[in-house]
N, C-alpha and C positions, 0 to 999 in steps of 0.2 A: 306587665306594664309597671314602669318605675314609680316610686311613691314619694309625695313630698310632704313635709310636715307643716302644719299651720301653727304659727307662734301665737302665743297669748298676748293681749294688750295689757300693760300694767300702767295704771295711771301715775303712779310713783316709782321711778326706777334709778337706782344709783350705781355707779360704776367705780371701780378702784383705778388706783393711778396706772397700773399695767393695762388695764383695758382702755383708759383713755389714751394712752400712748399708742395703742393699736387703732383707735379710731382717728387719732391725729395722723398716723402714718397712712391710713386709708384716704384721708381727706388730702394729703400732700400728694399721693399717688394720683388722685383724680385730678388735681390741679396740673400736675405734671403731664399727663394726658392731654388736657386742653391747650397748654402752651406748646407741646409738641405738634400737635395737629395744626395750631395756628401757623406754624412755619410751613406746613404743607399746602395750604390753601392756595388755590389758583383759579383765576377767572374761568367761568364755565363750569365749575362742579356744581352739583345739586346738593340740596340740604341732605338728601338720602345718601349721597356719595360720602359726605363729611361724617354723617352719623355712622356709616359703615366703617370708615377709618377709625373713629373712636372705639368702637366695639372691637375691632380686629386688634388695636393697639393694646387694649386691656386684656383682650383673650390671649395674646401672644406673651403676656406677663403673668399668666396663670389665673385670670379671673374667669370664673364659671357662672356667675350670677350678677345681676344688677338690681339695685333698688328699683330703678326704671330704665328702660331702654335709653340710649343716647338721644337728646334732643338737640336740634339745630334750628336756628331761625335767622333769615336773611332780609335785609331791607326793612320794609315796613311791617314784616311779620316780627320783627323784633319787639314791636310796641303791642302786639297782641290786639290790634285794632278790630279785626274781623274775626276773632277767635270765639266762636259761639257754642261749639260742641267739643267733646274730648278729642275726637279724631282731628280737629283743627290744630292741635298742638303737635302732632306727630310729624316728622320730617317729610318735605314733599319735593317735587321736581324742579321746585324754583332754582333757578341758576344764580350763581355768584357773580356779581359785576364789580368792577373798579367803582371805588367810592361808595361802598355799600356797608352798612352796619351788620354785625354778627353777634349772635350769642350762642355760646356752646354750653350745654348743660349734660354732665355726665355723672352717674351715680353707681359706682362699682361697689361690689360687696367683697372685700379682701379678707379671705379667711374667716368669713362670718361677721366682719366688722364693716358697717355701712358708712359710705360717704355720699354726698349730694352737694355738687358744687355749681355755680354758674360763673361764666367768664365772658366779658363783653370786649369786643374790638372792633376795629374799623378798617376796612381794606383801603388804605389811602390815608389821606389827612382831612380831618373835620374838626373845626374848632368847637363846635357845638357838642359834638360827642366827647371831645377831650373835657369841656366844662362839666358835662353831665357825670362824667367819670368822677371828677373832683368833688361834684355836689352831693355825691353819694357818701362821701366821707363821714359827715356829721350823724348819719343814721346808725352807725356803728355804736357811737357813744350815747345817742338818744334812747336807742332800744335797750342797752345794757343798763343805762342809768334807771330806766324805768322799771327793770326787773329788781335792781337793788333797792329801789325805793318801795318795793312790794306793791307796785301797781297792778291792776288786772291786766291780762292780755289784751283784752277789748280796749281798755283805756289807752294803751301803748299804741295799738293798731290806730286808734282816732288821732293820737298825737302825731303819728307818722303821716297820716292823710292830711292833717291840718298843716304841717310843716312843709310837705311837697308842693301843696297848692299855693302856700304863701310865697314859695320859691319860684313859682310860675310853671309848675309841672302838673301833668295828669296822672292819676293813680292807675298804674297798669294792673293792680291786683282785684280790681273790680272784674276783670275779665278771667282770672284765675279760677280753676275748679275750687269750689268753696270759698272763693274770694280770699284766699290764705295769703298771709305775710310769711308765714312759716309752718312747719309741720314737724311732728316728733320724728325722731331717728331712733332705731335700736339695733341689737344684733340680730341676726338671721341664721337659721341653722346651716352651717357650712357644709354638712353631708348631703343636702338636697342634690339630686341629680337631674330632676325635673322640675323646671320653674318656667313654664310658658308666661307669656305677657297678656294682660287685658288693658287695652287702651295705653300701651307703653309701660304699665306697672307690672312688676313681676307678681305672680299669683300669691306668693307669700306676703309681699308687700300689700297688695290690694286687701287680702284677707286680714292682715293685722290692723290696717287702717280702718277697715269696714267694722271689725270688732270693736274698736274704740268709739267709733261714730255712733253705732248703734247702742252701745252702752250709755252713751252720753245723752241720747234722744230718749231712751226708756227710763233712765234714772235721773236725768237732770244733772249729770255729772261731767267731769273733765273730758274734754275732746282732744284727739291728737292734731286738730287743726286750729290754727291760730288766726282768727279773723274777727269780725266785729259782731258776732252772734252772741246771744245769751250764754252759750256754752263756753265762751272764752271770757265771761265776765267774772273771772277768778284769778287769783294770783297763781303763777305757774308752780307746778309741782316738781320735784327733782326729776331730771331726765335730760335727754339731748334734743335740742331743737335745730332744724336746718332752716336758717333765716335768709330771706332773699329780697331785700327792698329793690323795687323795679320802678324807675322813673319813665315817663313817656313825654315827648315833645315833638310836635310836627310829625307824628306817626313814627318817629324813632325810639326805640326802647333801649334802656341801658340798666345793668343790675349787676349785683354781686350776690353770691350765696356761699355761706360757710355755717359751721356748726357753732352753736352756744350751748354751754354747760351751765345747767341749773342744779344747785345741790343744797342741802339743808344749811350750808354755810354761806351760801350766796350764790353768785353767778359770775361767769367769765367767758370770754371767747376762747375756744378751744386751741386756736393757733394764731400767732402774730406774723407768721411767715407767708401769708397768702399773697398772691400775685398783685391784688388791688392794693393792699398795704404797701408793697414795694413800689408800686406806681405813685401812690400819694407821697411817700417820702422822697422819691426822685424828683417829683414836680416841686416840692417844697425846697429840696436843696438846690434846684435850678433857679428858683425865684431868689433865694438867699445869695446865691453866687452873682446874680445880676444886680442885686442892690448895692 
């Protein structure tokens, strides 16, 4: 019987520049997967079909483990309107149609370095979807500034909640497992040969998160989940966070997800070359050219 190791959860975790470069490479790999699969989307594909395409794309390039299985949501499922239990987040037989919103969420572990990204798109043209993508831009600065100001995770979550409601949106995070805005990311043993999934999460991932959650509940300490609970009513300790602001309007959801670095020196986004950053820049360049 193959053996898998169970990683320890560390409340405070620092990474050197070489390690951060490898996390960055893993994240770029994940976004490359999403963009590549976007080009293959066809009407009639199911969420399960597309999730399999992402898994195969990663596996063909050497990935043997995932932080979680690839997630895919079509149409009103992008807004998590009827997600009540963990299995509701898993890919279904729902078919892709023209003029339908899509979210791709893939989390490969590349040589032990974890990535977890979210990528929103629309099959066709939709002005509301375009506006929601643009309206997601301020959250990147809002969240980072909150960390730099040494606010608690809970207070930043509440600021995001107020901001999105003031902008006319619903908060999709109320439906997330643990109501999370973000979760911690770490290295995973690259030598594991057996890593089954539980509700889409790899066993190593599930174990790592559970250890942190149990420690927080028993000792009232820091949790790997960033939400509005008392366990998030603390300033973030050094480590990597996968942050995913998720807006909903008229049952349609739009989000991005990328890694945030928190260190003793401060905080910063791991990469500035993500697809949503490029989209925002292209949209701004287009506005300038039309002015």
